[in-house]
N, C-alpha and C positions, 0 to 999 in steps of 0.2 A: 184657577191655576195660572191663567194668563196674567191676571192682576198681580198675583204673588210673584211671578217671574219678573215683572217690571219693577215692582217694589224692591225685590232682591238686588237687581242690577243697580238701581238708584242708590240703595244703601251701600253696596260694595263700592260703587264709583265714588261716593262721598268720602268714605273712609280711605279709599285708595288715594284720592287727591290729597287728603290730609297727610297721610304717611309718606307719600312720594316726595312731598315738599321737603321732608326732613331726612330722607334716606336715599342711599344710592347702591345699586347693584352694578358693578362695573368690571372692566378688564384692564389689566396692566401688563406691560412688557417687563422683561428682566431689568432693562435700563431704568424704567420708571420706578420699579420696586427699589432698585439700588439708591435712587435719589430720595425716595420716601424714607429709607433707612437712615439717612443722614439728617432729615429735617422733621419727620413726623413723630412727635413724642407719644402719640396715642396708637402708634402702629403695633399690631400683633400679627406675626407671621405664623401660619399653621401648615404643618407638613402632614398630608393625609395618607402617606405611604405606610407600609408595614413597619413595625418598630425596628426590625433588623436592618432594613434599608436606611431608616432614619438615623439610627445609631452610627452606622458606617460613615455617613456623610449627609449633611443637610445645610440649608441656608443658615447663616449665622443668626443665633437667637430665635430660631423657629421652635415652636412647641409641637409635639406630636399628638394628633387627635385622629382616632380611627373612624371611618365611615360605617363600621359595623361594631363599634365599641359602646362606651358607657352613655352615649347620648340616646341610645335606642334600647327598646325592650322587645320581648317576644310576643308573638301571636300565633296560636296553633302550634305547629311543629317548628316554626322559624324563630330562632332566638334573637334576631335583630330586625324584625319586620316593621316596627312602628317607632315613631318618635316618642320618647319617654314623657312622663307627666311633668308638669311645670315644677313641682318641688324637686324632682330628681334632676331636671335640666339646670335649675338654679344652683344646685349643689355641685354638679360637674363643672359648669361654667365658672363658678366661683373658685373651685379647686385649680382650674387651669389658668386663673388670673385674667379672664376675659371680662371686659366691662362693656356696658351698653353704648358708650360713646367711643369705643375703639374703632380704628380703621383696620379691619381684618382682611389680610390677603391669604388666600388658601391655594395651595399647590399640591400636585401629585406628580407621579412619574409616568413616562410613556413606555419606555423600552422594557420595563419589568412588571407592567401592570398585571397583578394577580398571577404572576408566574408564567404568563403566556409569551412564548417566543415571539419577539418582534413587537410585543405589546398588544393591547386591545384598545381601540379608539373609544369604546364605550366607557371603560374604566379611566382612561386618560382624561376624560371630561368629568364623569359623574362621581368619582371618588372625592373630588373637590366640591362639586356643586351640591352633593347631598349634605355636606357639612355646612356649606354656605346657606342652604335653605333653612337648616335648623337655627343657625345664628340669626338670620333675618326674622324668622318666626318668633324667636325669643325676644327680639327687640334691639339687636345690634344694628346700629344705624347704617354703617357702611361696610359692605362686603365685596371683595374683589377676587377675581380669578386670574391666576398667573398664566398667561397664554404661552404654551410650549412647556410649561412645568419645569421641574428640576433639570431635565435633560437639556433644555434650551439655556437654562442658567449656567450649566456646565459648559455648553458649547461656546458661550460668550465669555468664558474664563472668569466668571465672577467668584468671589471668595466662598469657601465652605467651612464647615465646622463639624467635628466629630463628637460622639458621646451624646449624653442627654442634656437638655436645657429645660429649666422650669421658671415660670414667672411667679412673683409674689401673689398669693391668693387675693381674690377680690371679694366683693359682696354683691353678687349679681342678683337683681330682683326683676322678675318679669312683670312689668306694669300691666301689659295686655299683649296677647298674642296677635301678631300681624295676620289679618284675615286673607292676605294675598299670597299665601304660600301653599298650604295644605287643605285638602277637602277630605271628608269622610263619607260614610254611607248615606246619610240623609240627603246630602247634595247629589251623590251619585244616583240614587233612586229617582230623584226629581229630574236630573239631567238626561237619563236614558229615555225619558218620555217627552223630552223637549229638544230633539236633535236639531231643530231649526235655530235654537238659541245657544247651544253649547256643543262643541266638537270634542270627540274623544280621539286621542292619538296614542297608539300602542308603541312603546319604545323598544320592544323586544325584537329579536330576529324573526324573519318571516316564517320559518318552520314552526316556531312557537305560537305565533299569531294564528296560523291556520289550524293548529292542533296536531300537525304531523309529529311534532316532538313534544313530549310530556315535560311539564315543569314541576314534577313531584319532588325533585331534589331541592326545590326552593320552598316546598310546602303548599304549592298550588293544587287544589283538589279537583279541578276540572281542566279539560283541554279546550283550546280555542281562545276567543277574545270576547270582550264586552260587546254586546250587540250594537252595531252602528259605528264602531271604532275603525279608524284608518290606521295603517301601520307605516311607521318610518323608524327604522333602526337608529337608535341614538348615535351610534358611531358614524353615521353618514353626515353628521354636522361637522366632522373633523377631517383634516387632510394631513397626510404624512409629509413631513419635511425633514429629510435626513433621518435622524434617529429619534425624532419626537413628533408629536401631533400638535397641529395648530387649528384654531377655529376657522371655518370657511367664512368668506365674506358674506355680508348681508344679502346681496342679490342672489348668490348661489343657494343660501338657506331658504329664502323666500321661494325661489324657483322649485326647490326640492319639495317643499310643503305643497305648493300649488299643483305640482305634477301628481301628487298623491291625493288630490281632492280636498286639501285643507286650506282654509282662508287664514293667512298669518295675522290678520288684523281683527279677527273675531275671537270670542271667548273659547278657551281650550282647557280640557282636563287631560293631563299627561299621566300615563301609568305604565307599570311594568310588572315584575314579579312582586316586589314589595314597596316600590317607590324610590329605589336607589337610582336606576336608570331614568326613571320618570323625572327626576330633578333636573336632568340636562335641558329639556325643552323649557321648563320653568325659567331656568337661568337665561337661556338664549333669548326667550321672548322678552324678558325684562332688560337685558344688557344690550341686545343687538336689534331686536325687532320693535322695541318700544311698545310692546303690548303688555299692559299690566294685568289683564284679565286672563291669566294662565296659571293653573294650579297643578300641583303634584298630588296624586291620590295617595295618601298616607296608608301604607299597608297593601295597597293595590290588589293584585289578584289573589294573594293569600287570604285577604278578607272577602273580596267580591265572590270568590269561588265557593264560599261558605254561606252566602246570603241568597236565599231563595227568591228574593225580589229583584235581583240583578240578573237580567237575561244574558246568556252566552251564545255565541255562534262559532261555527267552525268553517274552514275553507278560506279562500282568498277574498271573498266579498264581505263588505262590512256587515 
């Protein structure tokens, strides 16, 4: 198993170096996006908010894509727990007009995230990063997060548009899935027995991690967390600035991880209820920490809680 582990990391590192040379996961400001809108002919702007909010007002020529919509399919009782199959992804991405050589900027809102008064920092980040993860997994080369989202765009008095907007359909073909985005059960089973090689980070809130609060409404069948996992609520990577959330600086994020016993430079598997909030650390590791060996567990605890080979623990200790 030790030899297998070394070969695995060598394989992943080789493909990672190859894909990283031709792809980018980044962050843009509203001013940078406004500049891209004038000069970047391959630019596609994606609004990840609810359709009602999008129709009311959105960044000009942005298309609407849901982080719980047609890019995802069900598992167990959860109707949007996992990333859909390649044929279905190709169909949806083609219908949306997305191309693999597009520069995709994804944004969401802060103040109205999931109807929570004052917003929820978890959704202000991950409603965008979940879509970014799927795009990158499917082979889109450049994906960017709009820091501050639509609310900061409005604060800077940038132009907006009402109603719906659609791009001309494309012919999106997935040549190969990027191996540096999602992991599934085979990798999880191996990783739980190799804690010295892979770290687990639980992105949920602490009462869910300990098992004090049930996740049954998400379709999670057990309480607690994957054995050995540390917990850092994904909303802690964000800071409130007026009426919107911004990403914290690199040094603060590194300090937060280290405080919770996580080495930000070593391999990590991030998870949550289904992989939605788990996408936040995947994005931050790539865009801010320069750690390419961080994955989002596709299906997360909805799947793990139904797998007898994945051990769970309750309480505050890993």
